[in-house]
mmCIF file as Biopython writes it, N, C-alpha, C and O atoms, coordinates in Angstrom:
data_model
#
loop_
_atom_site.group_PDB
_atom_site.id
_atom_site.type_symbol
_atom_site.label_atom_id
_atom_site.label_alt_id
_atom_site.label_comp_id
_atom_site.label_asym_id
_atom_site.label_entity_id
_atom_site.label_seq_id
_atom_site.pdbx_PDB_ins_code
_atom_site.Cartn_x
_atom_site.Cartn_y
_atom_site.Cartn_z
_atom_site.occupancy
_atom_site.B_iso_or_equiv
_atom_site.auth_seq_id
_atom_site.auth_asym_id
_atom_site.pdbx_PDB_model_num
ATOM 1   N N  . MET A ? 1  ? -52.232 146.098 9.726  1.0 0.0 1  A 1 
ATOM 2   C CA . MET A ? 1  ? -51.523 147.342 9.811  1.0 0.0 1  A 1 
ATOM 3   C C  . MET A ? 1  ? -50.336 147.326 8.842  1.0 0.0 1  A 1 
ATOM 4   O O  . MET A ? 1  ? -49.559 146.371 8.827  1.0 0.0 1  A 1 
ATOM 5   N N  . ALA A ? 2  ? -50.201 148.354 8.055  1.0 0.0 2  A 1 
ATOM 6   C CA . ALA A ? 2  ? -49.129 148.438 7.072  1.0 0.0 2  A 1 
ATOM 7   C C  . ALA A ? 2  ? -47.847 148.925 7.735  1.0 0.0 2  A 1 
ATOM 8   O O  . ALA A ? 2  ? -47.858 149.825 8.575  1.0 0.0 2  A 1 
ATOM 9   N N  . ARG A ? 3  ? -46.751 148.307 7.337  1.0 0.0 3  A 1 
ATOM 10  C CA . ARG A ? 3  ? -45.457 148.716 7.896  1.0 0.0 3  A 1 
ATOM 11  C C  . ARG A ? 3  ? -44.830 149.760 7.004  1.0 0.0 3  A 1 
ATOM 12  O O  . ARG A ? 3  ? -44.916 149.699 5.778  1.0 0.0 3  A 1 
ATOM 13  N N  . LYS A ? 4  ? -44.200 150.714 7.648  1.0 0.0 4  A 1 
ATOM 14  C CA . LYS A ? 4  ? -43.488 151.749 6.901  1.0 0.0 4  A 1 
ATOM 15  C C  . LYS A ? 4  ? -42.062 151.273 6.643  1.0 0.0 4  A 1 
ATOM 16  O O  . LYS A ? 4  ? -41.364 150.826 7.553  1.0 0.0 4  A 1 
ATOM 17  N N  . THR A ? 5  ? -41.662 151.375 5.426  1.0 0.0 5  A 1 
ATOM 18  C CA . THR A ? 5  ? -40.281 151.031 5.111  1.0 0.0 5  A 1 
ATOM 19  C C  . THR A ? 5  ? -39.578 152.287 4.625  1.0 0.0 5  A 1 
ATOM 20  O O  . THR A ? 5  ? -40.114 153.049 3.820  1.0 0.0 5  A 1 
ATOM 21  N N  . THR A ? 6  ? -38.411 152.481 5.113  1.0 0.0 6  A 1 
ATOM 22  C CA . THR A ? 6  ? -37.611 153.626 4.685  1.0 0.0 6  A 1 
ATOM 23  C C  . THR A ? 6  ? -36.303 153.111 4.103  1.0 0.0 6  A 1 
ATOM 24  O O  . THR A ? 6  ? -35.791 152.070 4.512  1.0 0.0 6  A 1 
ATOM 25  N N  . THR A ? 7  ? -35.786 153.840 3.167  1.0 0.0 7  A 1 
ATOM 26  C CA . THR A ? 7  ? -34.507 153.442 2.591  1.0 0.0 7  A 1 
ATOM 27  C C  . THR A ? 7  ? -33.390 153.935 3.492  1.0 0.0 7  A 1 
ATOM 28  O O  . THR A ? 7  ? -33.411 155.064 3.983  1.0 0.0 7  A 1 
ATOM 29  N N  . ARG A ? 8  ? -32.435 153.078 3.692  1.0 0.0 8  A 1 
ATOM 30  C CA . ARG A ? 8  ? -31.305 153.431 4.548  1.0 0.0 8  A 1 
ATOM 31  C C  . ARG A ? 8  ? -30.131 153.820 3.655  1.0 0.0 8  A 1 
ATOM 32  O O  . ARG A ? 8  ? -29.867 153.183 2.636  1.0 0.0 8  A 1 
ATOM 33  N N  . THR A ? 9  ? -29.444 154.861 4.053  1.0 0.0 9  A 1 
ATOM 34  C CA . THR A ? 9  ? -28.269 155.281 3.300  1.0 0.0 9  A 1 
ATOM 35  C C  . THR A ? 9  ? -27.062 154.490 3.785  1.0 0.0 9  A 1 
ATOM 36  O O  . THR A ? 9  ? -26.921 154.205 4.975  1.0 0.0 9  A 1 
ATOM 37  N N  . ALA A ? 10 ? -26.222 154.152 2.867  1.0 0.0 10 A 1 
ATOM 38  C CA . ALA A ? 10 ? -25.021 153.398 3.211  1.0 0.0 10 A 1 
ATOM 39  C C  . ALA A ? 10 ? -24.054 154.305 3.952  1.0 0.0 10 A 1 
ATOM 40  O O  . ALA A ? 10 ? -23.828 155.452 3.566  1.0 0.0 10 A 1 
ATOM 41  N N  . LYS A ? 11 ? -23.495 153.772 5.010  1.0 0.0 11 A 1 
ATOM 42  C CA . LYS A ? 11 ? -22.521 154.551 5.780  1.0 0.0 11 A 1 
ATOM 43  C C  . LYS A ? 11 ? -21.173 154.499 5.069  1.0 0.0 11 A 1 
ATOM 44  O O  . LYS A ? 11 ? -20.706 153.435 4.664  1.0 0.0 11 A 1 
ATOM 45  N N  . LYS A ? 12 ? -20.582 155.632 4.933  1.0 0.0 12 A 1 
ATOM 46  C CA . LYS A ? 12 ? -19.274 155.707 4.293  1.0 0.0 12 A 1 
ATOM 47  C C  . LYS A ? 12 ? -18.203 155.462 5.344  1.0 0.0 12 A 1 
ATOM 48  O O  . LYS A ? 12 ? -18.224 156.052 6.424  1.0 0.0 12 A 1 
ATOM 49  N N  . THR A ? 13 ? -17.280 154.592 5.011  1.0 0.0 13 A 1 
ATOM 50  C CA . THR A ? 13 ? -16.180 154.310 5.923  1.0 0.0 13 A 1 
ATOM 51  C C  . THR A ? 13 ? -14.933 155.030 5.434  1.0 0.0 13 A 1 
ATOM 52  O O  . THR A ? 13 ? -14.726 155.219 4.236  1.0 0.0 13 A 1 
ATOM 53  N N  . ALA A ? 14 ? -14.128 155.418 6.374  1.0 0.0 14 A 1 
ATOM 54  C CA . ALA A ? 14 ? -12.883 156.107 6.029  1.0 0.0 14 A 1 
ATOM 55  C C  . ALA A ? 14 ? -11.914 155.100 5.411  1.0 0.0 14 A 1 
ATOM 56  O O  . ALA A ? 14 ? -11.895 153.939 5.820  1.0 0.0 14 A 1 
ATOM 57  N N  . PRO A ? 15 ? -11.118 155.517 4.444  1.0 0.0 15 A 1 
ATOM 58  C CA . PRO A ? 15 ? -10.153 154.596 3.847  1.0 0.0 15 A 1 
ATOM 59  C C  . PRO A ? 15 ? -9.132  154.154 4.894  1.0 0.0 15 A 1 
ATOM 60  O O  . PRO A ? 15 ? -8.695  154.943 5.732  1.0 0.0 15 A 1 
ATOM 61  N N  . VAL A ? 16 ? -8.768  152.897 4.827  1.0 0.0 16 A 1 
ATOM 62  C CA . VAL A ? 16 ? -7.828  152.338 5.786  1.0 0.0 16 A 1 
ATOM 63  C C  . VAL A ? 16 ? -6.418  152.697 5.354  1.0 0.0 16 A 1 
ATOM 64  O O  . VAL A ? 16 ? -5.993  152.371 4.245  1.0 0.0 16 A 1 
ATOM 65  N N  . LYS A ? 17 ? -5.695  153.372 6.242  1.0 0.0 17 A 1 
ATOM 66  C CA . LYS A ? 17 ? -4.318  153.765 5.946  1.0 0.0 17 A 1 
ATOM 67  C C  . LYS A ? 17 ? -3.389  152.625 6.368  1.0 0.0 17 A 1 
ATOM 68  O O  . LYS A ? 17 ? -3.473  152.155 7.503  1.0 0.0 17 A 1 
ATOM 69  N N  . PRO A ? 18 ? -2.503  152.174 5.469  1.0 0.0 18 A 1 
ATOM 70  C CA . PRO A ? 18 ? -1.603  151.086 5.835  1.0 0.0 18 A 1 
ATOM 71  C C  . PRO A ? 18 ? -0.625  151.539 6.921  1.0 0.0 18 A 1 
ATOM 72  O O  . PRO A ? 18 ? -0.297  152.722 7.011  1.0 0.0 18 A 1 
ATOM 73  N N  . PRO A ? 19 ? -0.169  150.607 7.732  1.0 0.0 19 A 1 
ATOM 74  C CA . PRO A ? 19 ? 0.769   150.963 8.805  1.0 0.0 19 A 1 
ATOM 75  C C  . PRO A ? 19 ? 2.107   151.400 8.230  1.0 0.0 19 A 1 
ATOM 76  O O  . PRO A ? 19 ? 2.450   151.016 7.112  1.0 0.0 19 A 1 
ATOM 77  N N  . PRO A ? 20 ? 2.871   152.199 8.976  1.0 0.0 20 A 1 
ATOM 78  C CA . PRO A ? 20 ? 4.178   152.628 8.462  1.0 0.0 20 A 1 
ATOM 79  C C  . PRO A ? 20 ? 5.162   151.457 8.385  1.0 0.0 20 A 1 
ATOM 80  O O  . PRO A ? 20 ? 5.051   150.481 9.126  1.0 0.0 20 A 1 
ATOM 81  N N  . CYS A ? 21 ? 6.094   151.577 7.498  1.0 0.0 21 A 1 
ATOM 82  C CA . CYS A ? 21 ? 7.128   150.557 7.303  1.0 0.0 21 A 1 
ATOM 83  C C  . CYS A ? 21 ? 8.027   150.521 8.547  1.0 0.0 21 A 1 
ATOM 84  O O  . CYS A ? 21 ? 8.386   151.568 9.085  1.0 0.0 21 A 1 
ATOM 85  N N  . GLU A ? 22 ? 8.388   149.315 9.002  1.0 0.0 22 A 1 
ATOM 86  C CA . GLU A ? 22 ? 9.196   149.205 10.222 1.0 0.0 22 A 1 
ATOM 87  C C  . GLU A ? 22 ? 10.654  149.638 10.057 1.0 0.0 22 A 1 
ATOM 88  O O  . GLU A ? 22 ? 11.143  150.388 10.902 1.0 0.0 22 A 1 
ATOM 89  N N  . PRO A ? 23 ? 11.377  149.208 9.014  1.0 0.0 23 A 1 
ATOM 90  C CA . PRO A ? 23 ? 12.796  149.594 8.925  1.0 0.0 23 A 1 
ATOM 91  C C  . PRO A ? 23 ? 13.020  151.102 8.811  1.0 0.0 23 A 1 
ATOM 92  O O  . PRO A ? 23 ? 13.962  151.630 9.403  1.0 0.0 23 A 1 
ATOM 93  N N  . CYS A ? 24 ? 12.163  151.801 8.055  1.0 0.0 24 A 1 
ATOM 94  C CA . CYS A ? 24 ? 12.381  153.231 7.847  1.0 0.0 24 A 1 
ATOM 95  C C  . CYS A ? 24 ? 11.446  154.082 8.710  1.0 0.0 24 A 1 
ATOM 96  O O  . CYS A ? 24 ? 11.551  155.309 8.702  1.0 0.0 24 A 1 
ATOM 97  N N  . GLU A ? 25 ? 10.544  153.457 9.445  1.0 0.0 25 A 1 
ATOM 98  C CA . GLU A ? 25 ? 9.586   154.137 10.324 1.0 0.0 25 A 1 
ATOM 99  C C  . GLU A ? 25 ? 8.726   155.137 9.567  1.0 0.0 25 A 1 
ATOM 100 O O  . GLU A ? 25 ? 8.348   156.176 10.110 1.0 0.0 25 A 1 
ATOM 101 N N  . GLY A ? 26 ? 8.415   154.823 8.310  1.0 0.0 26 A 1 
ATOM 102 C CA . GLY A ? 26 ? 7.514   155.654 7.525  1.0 0.0 26 A 1 
ATOM 103 C C  . GLY A ? 26 ? 8.165   156.789 6.764  1.0 0.0 26 A 1 
ATOM 104 O O  . GLY A ? 26 ? 7.472   157.513 6.050  1.0 0.0 26 A 1 
ATOM 105 N N  . SER A ? 27 ? 9.468   156.973 6.886  1.0 0.0 27 A 1 
ATOM 106 C CA . SER A ? 27 ? 10.126  158.089 6.195  1.0 0.0 27 A 1 
ATOM 107 C C  . SER A ? 27 ? 10.517  157.734 4.759  1.0 0.0 27 A 1 
ATOM 108 O O  . SER A ? 27 ? 10.640  158.626 3.919  1.0 0.0 27 A 1 
ATOM 109 N N  . GLY A ? 28 ? 10.712  156.455 4.469  1.0 0.0 28 A 1 
ATOM 110 C CA . GLY A ? 28 ? 11.127  156.045 3.138  1.0 0.0 28 A 1 
ATOM 111 C C  . GLY A ? 28 ? 12.634  156.040 2.941  1.0 0.0 28 A 1 
ATOM 112 O O  . GLY A ? 28 ? 13.120  155.647 1.881  1.0 0.0 28 A 1 
ATOM 113 N N  . GLN A ? 29 ? 13.377  156.474 3.957  1.0 0.0 29 A 1 
ATOM 114 C CA . GLN A ? 29 ? 14.839  156.513 3.858  1.0 0.0 29 A 1 
ATOM 115 C C  . GLN A ? 29 ? 15.449  155.804 5.057  1.0 0.0 29 A 1 
ATOM 116 O O  . GLN A ? 29 ? 14.917  155.860 6.165  1.0 0.0 29 A 1 
ATOM 117 N N  . VAL A ? 30 ? 16.563  155.142 4.820  1.0 0.0 30 A 1 
ATOM 118 C CA . VAL A ? 30 ? 17.304  154.471 5.882  1.0 0.0 30 A 1 
ATOM 119 C C  . VAL A ? 30 ? 18.755  154.935 5.835  1.0 0.0 30 A 1 
ATOM 120 O O  . VAL A ? 30 ? 19.243  155.375 4.794  1.0 0.0 30 A 1 
ATOM 121 N N  . ALA A ? 31 ? 19.433  154.832 6.963  1.0 0.0 31 A 1 
ATOM 122 C CA . ALA A ? 31 ? 20.842  155.213 7.034  1.0 0.0 31 A 1 
ATOM 123 C C  . ALA A ? 31 ? 21.695  154.038 6.562  1.0 0.0 31 A 1 
ATOM 124 O O  . ALA A ? 31 ? 21.529  152.911 7.029  1.0 0.0 31 A 1 
ATOM 125 N N  . ILE A ? 32 ? 22.609  154.315 5.631  1.0 0.0 32 A 1 
ATOM 126 C CA . ILE A ? 32 ? 23.517  153.304 5.102  1.0 0.0 32 A 1 
ATOM 127 C C  . ILE A ? 32 ? 24.935  153.690 5.503  1.0 0.0 32 A 1 
ATOM 128 O O  . ILE A ? 32 ? 25.358  154.826 5.291  1.0 0.0 32 A 1 
ATOM 129 N N  . THR A ? 33 ? 25.664  152.749 6.080  1.0 0.0 33 A 1 
ATOM 130 C CA . THR A ? 33 ? 27.031  153.002 6.528  1.0 0.0 33 A 1 
ATOM 131 C C  . THR A ? 33 ? 27.959  153.113 5.332  1.0 0.0 33 A 1 
ATOM 132 O O  . THR A ? 33 ? 27.920  152.281 4.426  1.0 0.0 33 A 1 
ATOM 133 N N  . VAL A ? 34 ? 28.797  154.145 5.333  1.0 0.0 34 A 1 
ATOM 134 C CA . VAL A ? 34 ? 29.780  154.350 4.269  1.0 0.0 34 A 1 
ATOM 135 C C  . VAL A ? 34 ? 31.102  153.781 4.753  1.0 0.0 34 A 1 
ATOM 136 O O  . VAL A ? 34 ? 31.579  154.127 5.834  1.0 0.0 34 A 1 
ATOM 137 N N  . ARG A ? 35 ? 31.694  152.902 3.945  1.0 0.0 35 A 1 
ATOM 138 C CA . ARG A ? 35 ? 32.966  152.275 4.308  1.0 0.0 35 A 1 
ATOM 139 C C  . ARG A ? 35 ? 34.029  152.698 3.299  1.0 0.0 35 A 1 
ATOM 140 O O  . ARG A ? 35 ? 33.770  152.769 2.098  1.0 0.0 35 A 1 
ATOM 141 N N  . VAL A ? 36 ? 35.238  152.978 3.810  1.0 0.0 36 A 1 
ATOM 142 C CA . VAL A ? 36 ? 36.339  153.397 2.933  1.0 0.0 36 A 1 
ATOM 143 C C  . VAL A ? 36 ? 37.615  152.659 3.323  1.0 0.0 36 A 1 
ATOM 144 O O  . VAL A ? 36 ? 37.724  152.089 4.408  1.0 0.0 36 A 1 
ATOM 145 N N  . GLY A ? 37 ? 38.555  152.687 2.421  1.0 0.0 37 A 1 
ATOM 146 C CA . GLY A ? 37 ? 39.869  152.120 2.708  1.0 0.0 37 A 1 
ATOM 147 C C  . GLY A ? 37 ? 39.964  150.639 2.400  1.0 0.0 37 A 1 
ATOM 148 O O  . GLY A ? 37 ? 38.973  149.971 2.103  1.0 0.0 37 A 1 
ATOM 149 N N  . ARG A ? 38 ? 41.195  150.152 2.481  1.0 0.0 38 A 1 
ATOM 150 C CA . ARG A ? 38 ? 41.448  148.751 2.173  1.0 0.0 38 A 1 
ATOM 151 C C  . ARG A ? 38 ? 40.826  147.823 3.211  1.0 0.0 38 A 1 
ATOM 152 O O  . ARG A ? 38 ? 40.377  146.724 2.886  1.0 0.0 38 A 1 
ATOM 153 N N  . LYS A ? 39 ? 40.802  148.276 4.460  1.0 0.0 39 A 1 
ATOM 154 C CA . LYS A ? 39 ? 40.216  147.458 5.525  1.0 0.0 39 A 1 
ATOM 155 C C  . LYS A ? 39 ? 38.728  147.707 5.688  1.0 0.0 39 A 1 
ATOM 156 O O  . LYS A ? 39 ? 38.093  147.137 6.575  1.0 0.0 39 A 1 
ATOM 157 N N  . ARG A ? 40 ? 38.162  148.569 4.823  1.0 0.0 40 A 1 
ATOM 158 C CA . ARG A ? 40 ? 36.729  148.867 4.795  1.0 0.0 40 A 1 
ATOM 159 C C  . ARG A ? 40 ? 36.211  149.347 6.145  1.0 0.0 40 A 1 
ATOM 160 O O  . ARG A ? 40 ? 35.236  148.814 6.677  1.0 0.0 40 A 1 
ATOM 161 N N  . ARG A ? 41 ? 36.875  150.355 6.687  1.0 0.0 41 A 1 
ATOM 162 C CA . ARG A ? 41 ? 36.445  150.890 7.979  1.0 0.0 41 A 1 
ATOM 163 C C  . ARG A ? 41 ? 35.275  151.854 7.777  1.0 0.0 41 A 1 
ATOM 164 O O  . ARG A ? 41 ? 35.256  152.600 6.798  1.0 0.0 41 A 1 
ATOM 165 N N  . PRO A ? 42 ? 34.297  151.846 8.693  1.0 0.0 42 A 1 
ATOM 166 C CA . PRO A ? 42 ? 33.151  152.755 8.569  1.0 0.0 42 A 1 
ATOM 167 C C  . PRO A ? 42 ? 33.557  154.179 8.936  1.0 0.0 42 A 1 
ATOM 168 O O  . PRO A ? 42 ? 34.224  154.394 9.948  1.0 0.0 42 A 1 
ATOM 169 N N  . VAL A ? 43 ? 33.159  155.152 8.117  1.0 0.0 43 A 1 
ATOM 170 C CA . VAL A ? 43 ? 33.501  156.547 8.378  1.0 0.0 43 A 1 
ATOM 171 C C  . VAL A ? 43 ? 32.277  157.427 8.587  1.0 0.0 43 A 1 
ATOM 172 O O  . VAL A ? 43 ? 32.414  158.554 9.064  1.0 0.0 43 A 1 
ATOM 173 N N  . GLY A ? 44 ? 31.112  156.957 8.252  1.0 0.0 44 A 1 
ATOM 174 C CA . GLY A ? 44 ? 29.912  157.776 8.405  1.0 0.0 44 A 1 
ATOM 175 C C  . GLY A ? 44 ? 28.698  157.080 7.838  1.0 0.0 44 A 1 
ATOM 176 O O  . GLY A ? 44 ? 28.729  155.889 7.528  1.0 0.0 44 A 1 
ATOM 177 N N  . GLN A ? 45 ? 27.628  157.842 7.707  1.0 0.0 45 A 1 
ATOM 178 C CA . GLN A ? 45 ? 26.394  157.291 7.159  1.0 0.0 45 A 1 
ATOM 179 C C  . GLN A ? 45 ? 25.809  158.255 6.142  1.0 0.0 45 A 1 
ATOM 180 O O  . GLN A ? 45 ? 26.023  159.465 6.213  1.0 0.0 45 A 1 
ATOM 181 N N  . GLN A ? 46 ? 25.074  157.699 5.203  1.0 0.0 46 A 1 
ATOM 182 C CA . GLN A ? 46 ? 24.355  158.523 4.239  1.0 0.0 46 A 1 
ATOM 183 C C  . GLN A ? 46 ? 22.947  157.958 4.094  1.0 0.0 46 A 1 
ATOM 184 O O  . GLN A ? 46 ? 22.702  156.796 4.417  1.0 0.0 46 A 1 
ATOM 185 N N  . ASP A ? 47 ? 22.025  158.782 3.609  1.0 0.0 47 A 1 
ATOM 186 C CA . ASP A ? 47 ? 20.650  158.342 3.430  1.0 0.0 47 A 1 
ATOM 187 C C  . ASP A ? 47 ? 20.531  157.521 2.161  1.0 0.0 47 A 1 
ATOM 188 O O  . ASP A ? 47 ? 21.137  157.825 1.134  1.0 0.0 47 A 1 
ATOM 189 N N  . GLY A ? 48 ? 19.726  156.465 2.266  1.0 0.0 48 A 1 
ATOM 190 C CA . GLY A ? 48 ? 19.444  155.621 1.111  1.0 0.0 48 A 1 
ATOM 191 C C  . GLY A ? 48 ? 17.975  155.259 1.111  1.0 0.0 48 A 1 
ATOM 192 O O  . GLY A ? 48 ? 17.307  155.385 2.138  1.0 0.0 48 A 1 
ATOM 193 N N  . ILE A ? 49 ? 17.463  154.812 -0.020 1.0 0.0 49 A 1 
ATOM 194 C CA . ILE A ? 49 ? 16.057  154.449 -0.133 1.0 0.0 49 A 1 
ATOM 195 C C  . ILE A ? 49 ? 15.817  153.123 0.596  1.0 0.0 49 A 1 
ATOM 196 O O  . ILE A ? 49 ? 16.655  152.222 0.573  1.0 0.0 49 A 1 
ATOM 197 N N  . CYS A ? 50 ? 14.672  153.030 1.233  1.0 0.0 50 A 1 
ATOM 198 C CA . CYS A ? 50 ? 14.300  151.810 1.945  1.0 0.0 50 A 1 
ATOM 199 C C  . CYS A ? 50 ? 13.901  150.755 0.923  1.0 0.0 50 A 1 
ATOM 200 O O  . CYS A ? 50 ? 13.024  150.994 0.093  1.0 0.0 50 A 1 
ATOM 201 N N  . LEU A ? 51 ? 14.540  149.587 0.975  1.0 0.0 51 A 1 
ATOM 202 C CA . LEU A ? 51 ? 14.256  148.536 0.012  1.0 0.0 51 A 1 
ATOM 203 C C  . LEU A ? 51 ? 13.043  147.698 0.400  1.0 0.0 51 A 1 
ATOM 204 O O  . LEU A ? 51 ? 12.563  146.898 -0.403 1.0 0.0 51 A 1 
ATOM 205 N N  . THR A ? 52 ? 12.550  147.869 1.606  1.0 0.0 52 A 1 
ATOM 206 C CA . THR A ? 52 ? 11.356  147.142 2.021  1.0 0.0 52 A 1 
ATOM 207 C C  . THR A ? 52 ? 10.106  147.754 1.420  1.0 0.0 52 A 1 
ATOM 208 O O  . THR A ? 52 ? 9.240   147.037 0.919  1.0 0.0 52 A 1 
ATOM 209 N N  . CYS A ? 53 ? 10.004  149.083 1.465  1.0 0.0 53 A 1 
ATOM 210 C CA . CYS A ? 53 ? 8.805   149.755 0.944  1.0 0.0 53 A 1 
ATOM 211 C C  . CYS A ? 53 ? 9.099   150.555 -0.327 1.0 0.0 53 A 1 
ATOM 212 O O  . CYS A ? 53 ? 8.192   151.178 -0.878 1.0 0.0 53 A 1 
ATOM 213 N N  . PHE A ? 54 ? 10.343  150.552 -0.801 1.0 0.0 54 A 1 
ATOM 214 C CA . PHE A ? 54 ? 10.781  151.286 -1.989 1.0 0.0 54 A 1 
ATOM 215 C C  . PHE A ? 54 ? 10.481  152.786 -1.883 1.0 0.0 54 A 1 
ATOM 216 O O  . PHE A ? 54 ? 10.098  153.420 -2.866 1.0 0.0 54 A 1 
ATOM 217 N N  . GLY A ? 55 ? 10.658  153.345 -0.684 1.0 0.0 55 A 1 
ATOM 218 C CA . GLY A ? 55 ? 10.549  154.788 -0.499 1.0 0.0 55 A 1 
ATOM 219 C C  . GLY A ? 55 ? 9.152   155.322 -0.261 1.0 0.0 55 A 1 
ATOM 220 O O  . GLY A ? 55 ? 8.984   156.533 -0.115 1.0 0.0 55 A 1 
ATOM 221 N N  . THR A ? 56 ? 8.137   154.460 -0.216 1.0 0.0 56 A 1 
ATOM 222 C CA . THR A ? 56 ? 6.777   154.950 0.001  1.0 0.0 56 A 1 
ATOM 223 C C  . THR A ? 56 ? 6.495   155.203 1.472  1.0 0.0 56 A 1 
ATOM 224 O O  . THR A ? 56 ? 5.689   156.073 1.802  1.0 0.0 56 A 1 
ATOM 225 N N  . GLY A ? 57 ? 7.142   154.460 2.361  1.0 0.0 57 A 1 
ATOM 226 C CA . GLY A ? 57 ? 6.923   154.619 3.791  1.0 0.0 57 A 1 
ATOM 227 C C  . GLY A ? 57 ? 5.747   153.826 4.314  1.0 0.0 57 A 1 
ATOM 228 O O  . GLY A ? 57 ? 5.423   153.920 5.498  1.0 0.0 57 A 1 
ATOM 229 N N  . GLU A ? 58 ? 5.093   153.042 3.457  1.0 0.0 58 A 1 
ATOM 230 C CA . GLU A ? 58 ? 3.946   152.256 3.866  1.0 0.0 58 A 1 
ATOM 231 C C  . GLU A ? 58 ? 4.284   150.777 3.790  1.0 0.0 58 A 1 
ATOM 232 O O  . GLU A ? 58 ? 4.886   150.316 2.820  1.0 0.0 58 A 1 
ATOM 233 N N  . ALA A ? 59 ? 3.893   150.036 4.823  1.0 0.0 59 A 1 
ATOM 234 C CA . ALA A ? 59 ? 4.173   148.604 4.860  1.0 0.0 59 A 1 
ATOM 235 C C  . ALA A ? 59 ? 3.230   147.856 3.929  1.0 0.0 59 A 1 
ATOM 236 O O  . ALA A ? 59 ? 2.055   148.201 3.808  1.0 0.0 59 A 1 
ATOM 237 N N  . ASP A ? 60 ? 3.756   146.832 3.277  1.0 0.0 60 A 1 
ATOM 238 C CA . ASP A ? 60 ? 2.920   146.001 2.424  1.0 0.0 60 A 1 
ATOM 239 C C  . ASP A ? 60 ? 2.229   144.947 3.279  1.0 0.0 60 A 1 
ATOM 240 O O  . ASP A ? 60 ? 2.782   144.469 4.270  1.0 0.0 60 A 1 
ATOM 241 N N  . SER A ? 61 ? 1.054   144.607 2.893  1.0 0.0 61 A 1 
ATOM 242 C CA . SER A ? 61 ? 0.300   143.597 3.652  1.0 0.0 61 A 1 
ATOM 243 C C  . SER A ? 61 ? 0.620   142.219 3.181  1.0 0.0 61 A 1 
ATOM 244 O O  . SER A ? 61 ? 0.078   141.246 3.705  1.0 0.0 61 A 1 
#
């Protein structure tokens, strides 16, 4: 008895999305404390680029 062979199509997998960066939580920006005066007292915060992911918001593996 002859066996029937069929060609199977390769299943496409979804691209794997890297996890979000932990320090910036995926936003790409972190809060940096602004210090002023001779005693360098903190007066507020401003947004700065995340140095862990360089603003991409994705964690490196």
